[in-house]
N, C-alpha and C positions, 0 to 999 in steps of 0.2 A: 863486516857483519854479514855480507852476502855469502861469504865462504862458510861461515858458521850455520847460516840458514840452509845452505846446500847440504851440509853434513846432517843437519836435523831432518831434512827431507829424505836423505838416504836411510837414516835410522828409522824414520816412519815407514819407509817402503819395506824394510826388513820385517818390522813389526806387523805390518799389514799382510805381507806374504805369509808369515807364520799363522796369522789369524785365519787366512783363507784355508790353510791346511787344517787348522783346528775346527773350522766350520764343517769340514767333511767328517770329523769325528762325531759331530752332532747328527749327521745323516746316518752314519753307521750305528750310532747309539739308538736312534729311533728304530732302525731296522732290527737290531738285536732285541730290543724290548718287545717289538711286535712278534718276532719269531718266538721269543720266550713265552709270551702270553698265549699265543695260539697253540704251541706244542704242549703247554701245561694244561690248558683248558680242554683241548681235544684229545689229550693222551697220545699224541703223535710221538713215535720213538725218535730220539735224537741221533743223527748219524755221526760218524768219525770220532767216536769215543767221547762225545760231548755229554754233559749232564746239566741239570738245572743249576747246580752250584757253579760250575765253570761259566755258564752263560751269564749268571747274575754277577759273578766277579768280573767278567769281561765288560759288563755294563759299567761297573765301578771304574775300571781302567779307562774306558772310553771317555767317561765323564771327567776323569782326572786329566787326560791329555787335552780334552776340549778346553778345560779351564786353564791349563798351563800355557796353551798356545794362544789364547785370546786375551790374557790378562794385560799384556803390554798395550795391545790395540785399544782395549777398553780404557786404559789410563790416558792414552793420547786423544781419545774422543770424549773425555770427561764423563765417562759412564760409571765412575766409581762413586762410592758414598762420600759425601762432603757435608760438613756441618757449617753452613754459611751464615749463621746468626750474626756474627760480628763482622766477618770478612766482607759481606755484601755491603756494609755501610762504609767501608773504607774507600779512599780514592783508588783509581786504577793503578797508579804506580805502586801503591802499597800492596795491592793484590799481586803484582808481578814480584815484588820482594818476598812476599810470603811463599809464592810458588818456588822461587829460586832457593830460598832457605829450606823448604820442605824437600826439594829434590837433592840439594847438595848435602844437607846434614842428615837426612833420614832415608829417603828412597834409594838413592844410589849406594850409600854404604850398606844398607840392609840387603840390597840385591847382591853386592859383592860378598858380604859375610855369608849369606845364604848359599851362594854358589860355592864358596870355599868349604863350608861345612858339609855340603852335600857330597863332596868327593869321598870322604871316609864313610859316610852313611851308605852310599851306593856300593862302594868297594867292599864293605863288610857284608852286605847282602849278597853280592856276587860270589865272594870268597867262600861263604858258608853254604851256598846253594839254597838260599832261603826259598821256601815254598809257602803256599797258603796254609793258614791254620786249620783249614778243613782238609781232611784226608783226601777228599775227592775234588779238591780245588785246583787252581792254576799253579804252575811252577814259575820259576824265573821272576820272582818278586822284584828283583833289582831293576827290571824293565819299568815297572810301575814307579819305583822310587826315582828312577832316572828322569822322570817327568819334571822333577824339581830343577834340573839344569835349564831347560828352555824357559821355565817359569821365571827363575831369578834373572837369567840373562836378558830375556825380553822386558822384564820390569826395569832392569838397569838401563837398557837402551832407550826405553820410553822415558825414563827419568832424565837421562842426558838430553834427549830431544826436547823435552818440555823445559828443561833449564835453559837451553839455547833460545827457544822461542820466548821464554819469559825475559831473558836478558835483552833480546831484540825489542820486545815490547817496552821494557823499562827505558831503553835508550831511544825509543820512538822509531825504530826501524822495522817493526813487525807489520806486514801487510794487514789491512783491516779485515780481510776475509779469514785470517788465521787467529784472530783474537778470541772468538768463541771456543775454538778447540784448545786454546791455551789457558784461558781463564774459566771457561764454562759459563753457563747462564746466558743471559741476553745482553752481553757487553757490546 
């Protein structure tokens, strides 16, 4: 079990590293929004061929990459929406079983299917030279759609990591300090 928990720790490290990069997208997003508001309110001309449409679309892109890069980390930190009306009343071992079933039957397959389907989606966007629906918007929309790759991959890695931790918890081999990050709540 120690080997599996080491693998889980490595997967968590990858997910955490991606989240740190994603966090920088939030800093850039704030800067772009401030720049957009100031230039529009004060009528300051935008340099380098930028316009309000391109700036607003870049805000959307930054938000997309922020979300895509932090979603796996959010899952490993139990920051996702959870409906615990029934689950909270169950014994701890049953909670681990529910986590394992959720990861094995839903999250990991969903992440795999999403990654697989994204290949054609992004390739078609790239092949057709897809651009913004706005005439004065951004080009290379495939870069925006490519954000689905890290989103699904990081979700899948987080799901595998959570499955391993849940298995360790079910078998009684999960360190006590890892239980809250595995089951959520005040366990």
